[in-house]
N, C-alpha and C positions, 0 to 999 in steps of 0.2 A: 167431568171425566174421573173415573175411578182408577187409581194407580195400583199396580201390583208390585209389592215390595217383597223380595225373596232373600232370605238369609241362608247361608251355607257355611257349616262348620266342618273344617277339614280334619276331623279326628274321628276315631272309632269308639272312644270311651264314653260311657254313660254311667253316672253323671259326668259332665264335662264342663270345665270352666270356660273353654272356648265356646261351646254351645250356649252356655249361660250368657256370655258376653254378646254373642251374635243375637240371641233372643232379646236381650235388653235393648240393643241398638235397633232391632226390627220394631219392637214395641214403641220405642221413642220416635221412630220415623213415621209409623202409621198414626201415632198420636199427633205428631206435628203436621202431617200433610193429608191424613185420611187415607183411604184405600184399603186394600186387602193384603194379607200377609201370608207368606209361606216360610217354613223353616225346615231345613234338611241337613243331614250330615252324612259322612261316609258310610256309617252303619246302614243307612237307608238304601244304599246302592249295592250292598253286598248280597250274595257272593259274586254277582256277575261282573262287577266293575273290574276286579283283579284278573278276571279271565278274558275280558273283552279287548280285542285289538282294534275294534271300530265301534262307533256308537250303535250301529244296527245289530251288534252282538249282545247288547245289554238286555236283561230281563225286562219285560214290558213295564213293570213298576219302576225300575231304575230309569228306563228311557223316558217315562212321564216326568220324573223328577228333573232330569236334564232339560227336558222341554220347558218345564216351569222356570228353571234358571235362565234359559235363553230367551224366553218370552217376557221376562220381568221388565218393568219400567225402571227399576233400580235394584242393584244387588248390594248385599252386605256380606262380605266374605271374610272368614277368619280361619286361621290355622294355628294349632299348637306348634311351638318351635321344637324341632327334633334335629339335634346335631347341627344347629345353626341355621336351619332352613325350614321350609314347610315340609309336610309329610310326603312320602313317596306316592301313596295312593291319591292324595290331593293333586299332585302334579300329573299323575296318570290320567285322572279325569280331564284335566285341561289339555292334555296331549290328544285326547279323542275329539275335542271340539275344533271345528273349522276356524281358521284364523279370522275370517270376516264376521263370525257370529256375534262378537261382542263390540263391534265398532260403535263408538259413540255412547255406549251404555255407561251410566254413572255407577261407580263402585266405591263403597266405603270399605277400606282395608283394615282388618283387625288381626291381632296375633296375641297369643298368651305364652307365658314361659314362667319358669320357676323364680327367676330373678331378673334384675335389670340388664344383665350383660348381653341379652339377646334383643334389646329394644330396637336395634336398627334393622331387624329382619324385614320390617315393612319396606324400608327404603332400599335395601340391598337385594331382597329376594322377591317380595310380592309385587312391588310397584313395577319392576322390570317385566315380570311375567304378564301383568295386565297391560303394560305398555306395548308388548308384542301384539296383543289383540286390538290395540288402538281403543281400548276402553278409556273412559274418562274417570280416572281415579280422583277422589276428593283430595284436596290439599292436606287435610288433617287425617292422619292415620292413628289408630288406637292400639297401643301395646299395653297389656296388663300383666303384672307379675302376681305371684301368689298373695303377696301382701295387700293387693287391691281387692281381695274377695273376703267375704264373711259367709261362712256356711255355704260356700260354692257359688255365691251370687256377687256380682259387682257391687262394691260398697264404698270404695274410696271416694271422698268428695272431689278430689282432683280428677280421677277417672270419670266420674259421672259428669263433671263439668266439660271435660274433653269430648265425651260422647255427645252431649248437647250441642256443643260448638260444631262438631263434625256433621251431625244430622242436619243442622241448619244449612250446610253447604249443598244439600240436595235441592235447594230452592230454585236453582237455575233450570232444573229438569222437572220438578214436581210442583212448582208454583210457590206462592208465599206461605209462610208458616201460619197455621190457623191461630187466630188470637182468641177464639172462644173454645170452650170445652175444657177437658182436664189439662193440668200442667204438662209441659213437655216431658218431664221426668218425675215420676212419683217420689214423694219424700221418703 
């Protein structure tokens, strides 16, 4: 069975540390379990997301992206921290999604911020949001500060180890980690 792993970064900026972190986790997951990958962010849903009051009001391209998120076998979702929480458009996207649409779906939660003072955003903001949807959030969440990146890419050994540990937690849904092929995380 081929798994579909979809990453979503809840920011508008490009380049984006959040997108880079999500992309890294998506690559690590497909390396570990095989399957196909998708990567999207809020920019991909514009301009129709901000104007939509219902999913059927999205531009067809944005609607296809939302369908990709909903149909995924596993999600990797991240948001930059903005005033202590996820971004407003990120929340608006999930406000448009039906409560039962994510029941049982495994989700790896990630967040990025300037420093460590926002590290609990995963536990205080993201986990409750996905708990409402009855999604199965992985026990390990990933928070990365500016110091965890080099040239916009995740680079801290502690961060990379945490990503590897979190990705392994998808095994209950995606099967055993592959033992052949490339290493889980590139050196």
